DOMARRO-576333 format. One record per residue (C-alpha): residue number from 1; residue in one letter; chain; x, y, z. Coordinates in pm, whole numbers, padded with zeros to 5 digits, m for minus. Layout:
BEGIN
i: NUM, aa: A, ch: A, east: X, north: Y, up: Z
...
This chain:
BEGIN
i: 1, aa: M, ch: A, east: 00000, north: 00000, up: 00000
i: 2, aa: Q, ch: A, east: 00153, north: 00329, up: m00113
i: 3, aa: T, ch: A, east: 00137, north: 00613, up: 00137
i: 4, aa: C, ch: A, east: 00220, north: 00983, up: 00145
i: 5, aa: Q, ch: A, east: 00339, north: 01173, up: 00451
i: 6, aa: M, ch: A, east: 00113, north: 01474, up: 00520
i: 7, aa: T, ch: A, east: 00116, north: 01743, up: 00787
i: 8, aa: L, ch: A, east: m00198, north: 01797, up: 00994
i: 9, aa: S, ch: A, east: m00243, north: 02132, up: 00822
i: 10, aa: E, ch: A, east: m00230, north: 01964, up: 00481
i: 11, aa: I, ch: A, east: m00484, north: 01705, up: 00596
i: 12, aa: H, ch: A, east: m00716, north: 01980, up: 00717
i: 13, aa: D, ch: A, east: m00685, north: 02176, up: 00393
i: 14, aa: L, ch: A, east: m00736, north: 01871, up: 00172
i: 15, aa: A, ch: A, east: m01053, north: 01774, up: 00360
i: 16, aa: Y, ch: A, east: m01179, north: 02133, up: 00361
i: 17, aa: D, ch: A, east: m01122, north: 02184, up: m00011
i: 18, aa: A, ch: A, east: m01303, north: 01861, up: m00098
i: 19, aa: L, ch: A, east: m01603, north: 01944, up: 00121
i: 20, aa: I, ch: A, east: m01628, north: 02291, up: m00033
i: 21, aa: A, ch: A, east: m01605, north: 02144, up: m00384
i: 22, aa: A, ch: A, east: m01887, north: 01903, up: m00298
i: 23, aa: G, ch: A, east: m02116, north: 02188, up: m00194
i: 24, aa: T, ch: A, east: m02056, north: 02239, up: 00178
i: 25, aa: T, ch: A, east: m02051, north: 02589, up: 00324
i: 26, aa: P, ch: A, east: m01718, north: 02716, up: 00464
i: 27, aa: D, ch: A, east: m01844, north: 02718, up: 00825
i: 28, aa: N, ch: A, east: m01974, north: 02361, up: 00808
i: 29, aa: A, ch: A, east: m01663, north: 02238, up: 00627
i: 30, aa: R, ch: A, east: m01428, north: 02400, up: 00877
i: 31, aa: Y, ch: A, east: m01546, north: 02197, up: 01177
i: 32, aa: L, ch: A, east: m01544, north: 01869, up: 00988
i: 33, aa: A, ch: A, east: m01199, north: 01934, up: 00838
i: 34, aa: Q, ch: A, east: m01054, north: 02007, up: 01182
i: 35, aa: A, ch: A, east: m01207, north: 01690, up: 01326
i: 36, aa: T, ch: A, east: m01058, north: 01495, up: 01033
i: 37, aa: A, ch: A, east: m00710, north: 01627, up: 01109
i: 38, aa: D, ch: A, east: m00756, north: 01552, up: 01481
i: 39, aa: T, ch: A, east: m00870, north: 01199, up: 01402
i: 40, aa: E, ch: A, east: m00571, north: 01132, up: 01177
i: 41, aa: A, ch: A, east: m00344, north: 01271, up: 01449
i: 42, aa: D, ch: A, east: m00495, north: 01026, up: 01697
i: 43, aa: G, ch: A, east: m00413, north: 00738, up: 01462
i: 44, aa: V, ch: A, east: m00774, north: 00648, up: 01377
i: 45, aa: A, ch: A, east: m00730, north: 00641, up: 00999
i: 46, aa: S, ch: A, east: m01061, north: 00461, up: 00936
i: 47, aa: H, ch: A, east: m01250, north: 00773, up: 01051
i: 48, aa: G, ch: A, east: m01015, north: 01034, up: 00904
i: 49, aa: L, ch: A, east: m00948, north: 01123, up: 00541
i: 50, aa: A, ch: A, east: m01085, north: 00785, up: 00433
i: 51, aa: Y, ch: A, east: m01433, north: 00916, up: 00514
i: 52, aa: I, ch: A, east: m01404, north: 01243, up: 00318
i: 53, aa: P, ch: A, east: m01501, north: 01091, up: m00021
i: 54, aa: I, ch: A, east: m01808, north: 00939, up: 00149
i: 55, aa: Y, ch: A, east: m01899, north: 01271, up: 00312
i: 56, aa: C, ch: A, east: m01865, north: 01449, up: m00022
i: 57, aa: E, ch: A, east: m02074, north: 01185, up: m00200
i: 58, aa: H, ch: A, east: m02345, north: 01226, up: 00062
i: 59, aa: V, ch: A, east: m02352, north: 01603, up: 00020
i: 60, aa: Q, ch: A, east: m02384, north: 01563, up: m00355
i: 61, aa: C, ch: A, east: m02663, north: 01304, up: m00339
i: 62, aa: G, ch: A, east: m02858, north: 01478, up: m00061
i: 63, aa: K, ch: A, east: m02800, north: 01241, up: 00229
i: 64, aa: V, ch: A, east: m02636, north: 01538, up: 00403
i: 65, aa: D, ch: A, east: m02728, north: 01905, up: 00360
i: 66, aa: G, ch: A, east: m02389, north: 02072, up: 00328
i: 67, aa: K, ch: A, east: m02554, north: 02413, up: 00362
i: 68, aa: A, ch: A, east: m02760, north: 02327, up: 00671
i: 69, aa: Q, ch: A, east: m02810, north: 02598, up: 00933
i: 70, aa: V, ch: A, east: m02845, north: 02448, up: 01279
i: 71, aa: K, ch: A, east: m03100, north: 02569, up: 01533
i: 72, aa: V, ch: A, east: m03008, north: 02595, up: 01901
i: 73, aa: S, ch: A, east: m03259, north: 02619, up: 02186
i: 74, aa: Q, ch: A, east: m03247, north: 02587, up: 02565
i: 75, aa: P, ch: A, east: m03592, north: 02470, up: 02682
i: 76, aa: K, ch: A, east: m03471, north: 02420, up: 03041
i: 77, aa: P, ch: A, east: m03172, north: 02560, up: 03236
i: 78, aa: G, ch: A, east: m02981, north: 02233, up: 03215
i: 79, aa: T, ch: A, east: m03086, north: 02129, up: 02865
i: 80, aa: V, ch: A, east: m02946, north: 02242, up: 02529
i: 81, aa: V, ch: A, east: m03115, north: 02115, up: 02213
i: 82, aa: V, ch: A, east: m02966, north: 02144, up: 01864
i: 83, aa: D, ch: A, east: m03148, north: 02060, up: 01543
i: 84, aa: A, ch: A, east: m02874, north: 01965, up: 01296
i: 85, aa: A, ch: A, east: m03124, north: 02013, up: 01010
i: 86, aa: H, ch: A, east: m02987, north: 01700, up: 00838
i: 87, aa: G, ch: A, east: m02645, north: 01859, up: 00807
i: 88, aa: F, ch: A, east: m02315, north: 01733, up: 00943
i: 89, aa: A, ch: A, east: m02300, north: 01648, up: 01314
i: 90, aa: H, ch: A, east: m01978, north: 01842, up: 01374
i: 91, aa: P, ch: A, east: m02114, north: 02198, up: 01330
i: 92, aa: A, ch: A, east: m02425, north: 02100, up: 01531
i: 93, aa: I, ch: A, east: m02209, north: 01980, up: 01820
i: 94, aa: E, ch: A, east: m01994, north: 02293, up: 01795
i: 95, aa: A, ch: A, east: m02305, north: 02513, up: 01808
i: 96, aa: G, ch: A, east: m02415, north: 02365, up: 02140
i: 97, aa: L, ch: A, east: m02085, north: 02321, up: 02328
i: 98, aa: D, ch: A, east: m02051, north: 02666, up: 02486
i: 99, aa: A, ch: A, east: m02412, north: 02664, up: 02607
i: 100, aa: L, ch: A, east: m02364, north: 02310, up: 02741
i: 101, aa: A, ch: A, east: m02054, north: 02412, up: 02937
i: 102, aa: E, ch: A, east: m02219, north: 02723, up: 03080
i: 103, aa: A, ch: A, east: m02529, north: 02526, up: 03183
i: 104, aa: A, ch: A, east: m02316, north: 02256, up: 03348
i: 105, aa: R, ch: A, east: m02121, north: 02512, up: 03549
i: 106, aa: T, ch: A, east: m02447, north: 02679, up: 03656
i: 107, aa: C, ch: A, east: m02656, north: 02369, up: 03728
i: 108, aa: G, ch: A, east: m02381, north: 02122, up: 03809
i: 109, aa: I, ch: A, east: m02488, north: 01896, up: 03522
i: 110, aa: A, ch: A, east: m02632, north: 01961, up: 03176
i: 111, aa: V, ch: A, east: m02735, north: 01772, up: 02862
i: 112, aa: L, ch: A, east: m02676, north: 01854, up: 02497
i: 113, aa: S, ch: A, east: m02925, north: 01669, up: 02277
i: 114, aa: I, ch: A, east: m02880, north: 01673, up: 01899
i: 115, aa: K, ch: A, east: m03141, north: 01557, up: 01648
i: 116, aa: N, ch: A, east: m03168, north: 01518, up: 01270
i: 117, aa: S, ch: A, east: m02796, north: 01456, up: 01263
i: 118, aa: Y, ch: A, east: m02540, north: 01237, up: 01086
i: 119, aa: N, ch: A, east: m02222, north: 01040, up: 01154
i: 120, aa: C, ch: A, east: m02017, north: 01235, up: 01412
i: 121, aa: G, ch: A, east: m01691, north: 01051, up: 01340
i: 122, aa: V, ch: A, east: m01481, north: 00961, up: 01644
i: 123, aa: L, ch: A, east: m01699, north: 01030, up: 01948
i: 124, aa: G, ch: A, east: m01397, north: 01074, up: 02176
i: 125, aa: V, ch: A, east: m01288, north: 01381, up: 01978
i: 126, aa: H, ch: A, east: m01600, north: 01559, up: 02106
i: 127, aa: T, ch: A, east: m01597, north: 01436, up: 02466
i: 128, aa: A, ch: A, east: m01228, north: 01530, up: 02489
i: 129, aa: R, ch: A, east: m01318, north: 01886, up: 02392
i: 130, aa: I, ch: A, east: m01568, north: 01904, up: 02678
i: 131, aa: A, ch: A, east: m01307, north: 01764, up: 02918
i: 132, aa: R, ch: A, east: m01063, north: 02037, up: 02812
i: 133, aa: M, ch: A, east: m01330, north: 02283, up: 02926
i: 134, aa: G, ch: A, east: m01283, north: 02142, up: 03277
i: 135, aa: L, ch: A, east: m01593, north: 01923, up: 03274
i: 136, aa: L, ch: A, east: m01649, north: 01550, up: 03297
i: 137, aa: A, ch: A, east: m01807, north: 01440, up: 02969
i: 138, aa: L, ch: A, east: m02027, north: 01150, up: 02864
i: 139, aa: G, ch: A, east: m02117, north: 01106, up: 02498
i: 140, aa: A, ch: A, east: m02340, north: 00874, up: 02296
i: 141, aa: T, ch: A, east: m02430, north: 00853, up: 01927
i: 142, aa: N, ch: A, east: m02657, north: 00607, up: 01755
i: 143, aa: A, ch: A, east: m02610, north: 00464, up: 01408
i: 144, aa: P, ch: A, east: m02800, north: 00265, up: 01143
i: 145, aa: A, ch: A, east: m02888, north: m00084, up: 01264
i: 146, aa: S, ch: A, east: m02605, north: m00334, up: 01221
i: 147, aa: I, ch: A, east: m02618, north: m00545, up: 01541
i: 148, aa: A, ch: A, east: m02876, north: m00817, up: 01599
i: 149, aa: P, ch: A, east: m03007, north: m00878, up: 01952
i: 150, aa: S, ch: A, east: m02871, north: m01176, up: 02143
i: 151, aa: G, ch: A, east: m03038, north: m01485, up: 02000
i: 152, aa: G, ch: A, east: m03171, north: m01293, up: 01700
i: 153, aa: S, ch: A, east: m03053, north: m01251, up: 01342
i: 154, aa: K, ch: A, east: m03202, north: m00917, up: 01230
i: 155, aa: P, ch: A, east: m03004, north: m00600, up: 01317
i: 156, aa: V, ch: A, east: m03196, north: m00363, up: 01544
i: 157, aa: V, ch: A, east: m02927, north: m00129, up: 01684
i: 158, aa: G, ch: A, east: m02612, north: 00026, up: 01544
i: 159, aa: T, ch: A, east: m02254, north: m00001, up: 01663
i: 160, aa: N, ch: A, east: m02357, north: 00290, up: 01887
i: 161, aa: P, ch: A, east: m02035, north: 00427, up: 02040
i: 162, aa: F, ch: A, east: m02017, north: 00551, up: 02399
i: 163, aa: S, ch: A, east: m01743, north: 00778, up: 02535
i: 164, aa: M, ch: A, east: m01630, north: 00929, up: 02863
i: 165, aa: A, ch: A, east: m01359, north: 01192, up: 02907
i: 166, aa: T, ch: A, east: m01239, north: 01346, up: 03233
i: 167, aa: P, ch: A, east: m01051, north: 01674, up: 03287
i: 168, aa: D, ch: A, east: m00702, north: 01660, up: 03434
i: 169, aa: G, ch: A, east: m00732, north: 01995, up: 03613
i: 170, aa: E, ch: A, east: m00473, north: 02159, up: 03384
i: 171, aa: G, ch: A, east: m00677, north: 02212, up: 03069
i: 172, aa: G, ch: A, east: m00613, north: 01864, up: 02936
i: 173, aa: V, ch: A, east: m00775, north: 01521, up: 02936
i: 174, aa: G, ch: A, east: m00716, north: 01269, up: 03215
i: 175, aa: L, ch: A, east: m00908, north: 00957, up: 03117
i: 176, aa: L, ch: A, east: m01060, north: 00900, up: 02773
i: 177, aa: I, ch: A, east: m01278, north: 00598, up: 02701
i: 178, aa: D, ch: A, east: m01426, north: 00560, up: 02354
i: 179, aa: Q, ch: A, east: m01577, north: 00228, up: 02254
i: 180, aa: S, ch: A, east: m01849, north: 00091, up: 02032
i: 181, aa: A, ch: A, east: m02105, north: m00173, up: 02118
i: 182, aa: S, ch: A, east: m01956, north: m00403, up: 01855
i: 183, aa: V, ch: A, east: m01625, north: m00589, up: 01866
i: 184, aa: I, ch: A, east: m01488, north: m00338, up: 01615
i: 185, aa: A, ch: A, east: m01621, north: m00020, up: 01455
i: 186, aa: K, ch: A, east: m01815, north: m00085, up: 01133
i: 187, aa: S, ch: A, east: m01592, north: 00165, up: 00953
i: 188, aa: E, ch: A, east: m01301, north: m00079, up: 00998
i: 189, aa: V, ch: A, east: m01496, north: m00349, up: 00813
i: 190, aa: M, ch: A, east: m01585, north: m00094, up: 00544
i: 191, aa: K, ch: A, east: m01218, north: 00000, up: 00513
i: 192, aa: H, ch: A, east: m01117, north: m00366, up: 00471
i: 193, aa: N, ch: A, east: m01390, north: m00410, up: 00210
i: 194, aa: R, ch: A, east: m01273, north: m00105, up: 00010
i: 195, aa: E, ch: A, east: m00917, north: m00238, up: 00014
i: 196, aa: G, ch: A, east: m01020, north: m00595, up: m00071
i: 197, aa: Q, ch: A, east: m00878, north: m00728, up: 00255
i: 198, aa: P, ch: A, east: m01026, north: m01007, up: 00472
i: 199, aa: I, ch: A, east: m01139, north: m00925, up: 00824
i: 200, aa: P, ch: A, east: m01033, north: m01114, up: 01139
i: 201, aa: L, ch: A, east: m01273, north: m01387, up: 01246
i: 202, aa: G, ch: A, east: m01506, north: m01256, up: 01516
i: 203, aa: W, ch: A, east: m01555, north: m00905, up: 01377
i: 204, aa: A, ch: A, east: m01877, north: m00971, up: 01189
i: 205, aa: L, ch: A, east: m02145, north: m01228, up: 01102
i: 206, aa: D, ch: A, east: m02282, north: m01310, up: 00757
i: 207, aa: S, ch: A, east: m02653, north: m01296, up: 00667
i: 208, aa: D, ch: A, east: m02698, north: m01645, up: 00815
i: 209, aa: G, ch: A, east: m02555, north: m01531, up: 01148
i: 210, aa: Q, ch: A, east: m02228, north: m01721, up: 01103
i: 211, aa: P, ch: A, east: m01881, north: m01572, up: 01171
i: 212, aa: T, ch: A, east: m01708, north: m01462, up: 00850
i: 213, aa: T, ch: A, east: m01374, north: m01326, up: 00732
i: 214, aa: D, ch: A, east: m01535, north: m01178, up: 00418
i: 215, aa: A, ch: A, east: m01577, north: m00802, up: 00471
i: 216, aa: A, ch: A, east: m01854, north: m00776, up: 00211
i: 217, aa: A, ch: A, east: m02046, north: m01063, up: 00373
i: 218, aa: G, ch: A, east: m02005, north: m00896, up: 00711
i: 219, aa: L, ch: A, east: m02147, north: m00569, up: 00580
i: 220, aa: A, ch: A, east: m02442, north: m00760, up: 00434
i: 221, aa: G, ch: A, east: m02493, north: m00942, up: 00762
i: 222, aa: S, ch: A, east: m02433, north: m00786, up: 01104
i: 223, aa: M, ch: A, east: m02155, north: m00669, up: 01333
i: 224, aa: A, ch: A, east: m02056, north: m00897, up: 01621
i: 225, aa: P, ch: A, east: m02152, north: m00733, up: 01954
i: 226, aa: A, ch: A, east: m01878, north: m00689, up: 02212
i: 227, aa: G, ch: A, east: m01924, north: m00947, up: 02483
i: 228, aa: D, ch: A, east: m02257, north: m01052, up: 02327
i: 229, aa: Y, ch: A, east: m02514, north: m00950, up: 02592
i: 230, aa: K, ch: A, east: m02300, north: m00664, up: 02722
i: 231, aa: G, ch: A, east: m02249, north: m00517, up: 02375
i: 232, aa: V, ch: A, east: m02620, north: m00527, up: 02294
i: 233, aa: G, ch: A, east: m02699, north: m00376, up: 02634
i: 234, aa: L, ch: A, east: m02460, north: m00086, up: 02574
i: 235, aa: A, ch: A, east: m02609, north: m00031, up: 02228
i: 236, aa: L, ch: A, east: m02958, north: m00011, up: 02377
i: 237, aa: I, ch: A, east: m02847, north: 00243, up: 02638
i: 238, aa: V, ch: A, east: m02696, north: 00459, up: 02363
i: 239, aa: E, ch: A, east: m03009, north: 00417, up: 02147
i: 240, aa: V, ch: A, east: m03223, north: 00558, up: 02428
i: 241, aa: L, ch: A, east: m02988, north: 00850, up: 02506
i: 242, aa: A, ch: A, east: m02898, north: 00951, up: 02151
i: 243, aa: A, ch: A, east: m03207, north: 00861, up: 01948
i: 244, aa: A, ch: A, east: m03513, north: 00830, up: 02172
i: 245, aa: L, ch: A, east: m03426, north: 01125, up: 02397
i: 246, aa: S, ch: A, east: m03359, north: 01357, up: 02102
i: 247, aa: G, ch: A, east: m03650, north: 01234, up: 01889
i: 248, aa: S, ch: A, east: m03410, north: 01116, up: 01618
i: 249, aa: N, ch: A, east: m03441, north: 00808, up: 01399
i: 250, aa: L, ch: A, east: m03384, north: 00473, up: 01565
i: 251, aa: G, ch: A, east: m03118, north: 00256, up: 01406
i: 252, aa: T, ch: A, east: m03391, north: 00056, up: 01228
i: 253, aa: E, ch: A, east: m03528, north: 00379, up: 01080
i: 254, aa: A, ch: A, east: m03199, north: 00540, up: 00975
i: 255, aa: S, ch: A, east: m03054, north: 00511, up: 00626
i: 256, aa: P, ch: A, east: m02699, north: 00369, up: 00600
i: 257, aa: F, ch: A, east: m02390, north: 00587, up: 00658
i: 258, aa: S, ch: A, east: m02257, north: 00432, up: 00335
i: 259, aa: G, ch: A, east: m02398, north: 00437, up: m00017
i: 260, aa: T, ch: A, east: m02637, north: 00691, up: m00167
i: 261, aa: A, ch: A, east: m02975, north: 00531, up: m00097
i: 262, aa: G, ch: A, east: m03227, north: 00629, up: 00166
i: 263, aa: G, ch: A, east: m03199, north: 01003, up: 00218
i: 264, aa: P, ch: A, east: m03066, north: 01166, up: 00539
i: 265, aa: P, ch: A, east: m03002, north: 00917, up: 00825
i: 266, aa: G, ch: A, east: m03151, north: 01152, up: 01086
i: 267, aa: T, ch: A, east: m02961, north: 00996, up: 01376
i: 268, aa: G, ch: A, east: m02878, north: 01171, up: 01706
i: 269, aa: Q, ch: A, east: m02616, north: 01244, up: 01968
i: 270, aa: C, ch: A, east: m02627, north: 01305, up: 02341
i: 271, aa: F, ch: A, east: m02357, north: 01472, up: 02551
i: 272, aa: I, ch: A, east: m02372, north: 01507, up: 02929
i: 273, aa: A, ch: A, east: m02136, north: 01753, up: 03097
i: 274, aa: I, ch: A, east: m02080, north: 01737, up: 03472
i: 275, aa: D, ch: A, east: m01900, north: 01988, up: 03694
i: 276, aa: P, ch: A, east: m01638, north: 01766, up: 03866
i: 277, aa: S, ch: A, east: m01687, north: 01959, up: 04190
i: 278, aa: L, ch: A, east: m02060, north: 01870, up: 04190
i: 279, aa: A, ch: A, east: m02033, north: 01643, up: 04494
i: 280, aa: S, ch: A, east: m01669, north: 01667, up: 04596
i: 281, aa: N, ch: A, east: m01378, north: 01902, up: 04535
i: 282, aa: A, ch: A, east: m01154, north: 01595, up: 04535
i: 283, aa: A, ch: A, east: m01296, north: 01447, up: 04214
i: 284, aa: I, ch: A, east: m01005, north: 01536, up: 03981
i: 285, aa: A, ch: A, east: m00749, north: 01419, up: 04238
i: 286, aa: K, ch: A, east: m00942, north: 01093, up: 04281
i: 287, aa: I, ch: A, east: m00946, north: 01036, up: 03903
i: 288, aa: A, ch: A, east: m00570, north: 01103, up: 03888
i: 289, aa: R, ch: A, east: m00516, north: 00849, up: 04166
i: 290, aa: L, ch: A, east: m00729, north: 00595, up: 03979
i: 291, aa: I, ch: A, east: m00517, north: 00646, up: 03667
i: 292, aa: E, ch: A, east: m00198, north: 00606, up: 03871
i: 293, aa: T, ch: A, east: m00313, north: 00273, up: 04017
i: 294, aa: I, ch: A, east: m00357, north: 00141, up: 03664
i: 295, aa: L, ch: A, east: m00029, north: 00273, up: 03524
i: 296, aa: D, ch: A, east: 00167, north: 00153, up: 03828
i: 297, aa: Q, ch: A, east: 00102, north: m00207, up: 03722
i: 298, aa: P, ch: A, east: 00354, north: m00358, up: 03480
i: 299, aa: N, ch: A, east: 00211, north: m00393, up: 03128
i: 300, aa: A, ch: A, east: m00122, north: m00238, up: 03229
i: 301, aa: R, ch: A, east: m00277, north: m00013, up: 02965
i: 302, aa: L, ch: A, east: m00502, north: 00287, up: 03014
i: 303, aa: P, ch: A, east: m00778, north: 00347, up: 02758
i: 304, aa: G, ch: A, east: m00677, north: 00631, up: 02529
i: 305, aa: Q, ch: A, east: m00335, north: 00672, up: 02688
i: 306, aa: N, ch: A, east: m00149, north: 00670, up: 02355
i: 307, aa: R, ch: A, east: m00358, north: 00936, up: 02184
i: 308, aa: G, ch: A, east: m00163, north: 01225, up: 02330
i: 309, aa: A, ch: A, east: 00171, north: 01074, up: 02226
i: 310, aa: K, ch: A, east: 00038, north: 00994, up: 01879
i: 311, aa: R, ch: A, east: m00090, north: 01348, up: 01834
i: 312, aa: E, ch: A, east: 00241, north: 01500, up: 01945
i: 313, aa: L, ch: A, east: 00429, north: 01276, up: 01701
i: 314, aa: A, ch: A, east: 00183, north: 01363, up: 01424
i: 315, aa: Q, ch: A, east: 00237, north: 01734, up: 01487
i: 316, aa: Q, ch: A, east: 00612, north: 01685, up: 01453
i: 317, aa: Q, ch: A, east: 00633, north: 01432, up: 01171
i: 318, aa: G, ch: A, east: 00296, north: 01432, up: 01001
i: 319, aa: V, ch: A, east: 00082, north: 01127, up: 00921
i: 320, aa: A, ch: A, east: 00118, north: 00855, up: 00658
i: 321, aa: V, ch: A, east: m00196, north: 00862, up: 00444
i: 322, aa: N, ch: A, east: m00305, north: 00602, up: 00188
i: 323, aa: Q, ch: A, east: m00223, north: 00747, up: m00157
i: 324, aa: A, ch: A, east: m00541, north: 00595, up: m00302
i: 325, aa: T, ch: A, east: m00744, north: 00793, up: m00049
i: 326, aa: I, ch: A, east: m00563, north: 01114, up: m00144
i: 327, aa: D, ch: A, east: m00629, north: 01045, up: m00512
i: 328, aa: K, ch: A, east: m01002, north: 00999, up: m00448
i: 329, aa: I, ch: A, east: m01021, north: 01327, up: m00257
i: 330, aa: Q, ch: A, east: m00824, north: 01519, up: m00520
i: 331, aa: A, ch: A, east: m01065, north: 01384, up: m00784
i: 332, aa: V, ch: A, east: m01355, north: 01537, up: m00588
i: 333, aa: I, ch: A, east: m01173, north: 01872, up: m00578
i: 334, aa: A, ch: A, east: m01097, north: 01856, up: m00949
i: 335, aa: G, ch: A, east: m01464, north: 01793, up: m01020
């Protein structure tokens, strides 16, 4: 696989230019381009530039309104609601973050509920931003159905990621957990399918409910839930928070995040911000102690602990990007 080394600025500009060429407004493109660069810096290539051709295709076919103007309201002191208007999730999240933070500091806890939305990329990118505001963050986003219930064969919930990020008391992130309800994110299976590569056994099931190493068969079937019952349970929790609470489409009602059929997915997100001093001024110190007890053990790993190091290295040396992905994006820009 041929790659090209790109700086984070070059990644941002490439994504931005493609989104603009596809028909996205500068404001909407800016937030998504920045998230793309951040995602590549974190080493999550499956959600970075690889998704830009899909985003552009969805703007052009109408699955996403690249010119959407979000609507923000605050029906209750601790509740912020954003209607994404079937545009990208990133500008909708951005539009509600400051109000969410202010409400959390005032009330101790606040909720940001987003409806009529779309794929928000790496959920941890957004919860980490809230943590850098000095708040404990919980995030949930639902997705088109791709996981069958335990004992069933028909998908009813999506991979439905859940994330938590804690502040470190110095403007940074202490603990960052970002996981999907499936064994692996669906985008990884999509990436393997695009590249003609087999997937590890246990990632997905075919249409008969049998484990498969064929990426295409896995996409036609269902994703394998993490820990079976536990994965489905997590997906249901996210479905309630992100879809039911916001009035967005359930996974069974949402069109796929891939392909051009079905119109806007209309999925949702939910972010909960908590003032860490809500019940105790010792919260941040307690979290730091918890992290220390994990890192003090030989070979123990902390969720998300390598992201900071990866981002620092990416800022210094850039990121290796698949040349085929770059070519696809440049073709969009060229028209």
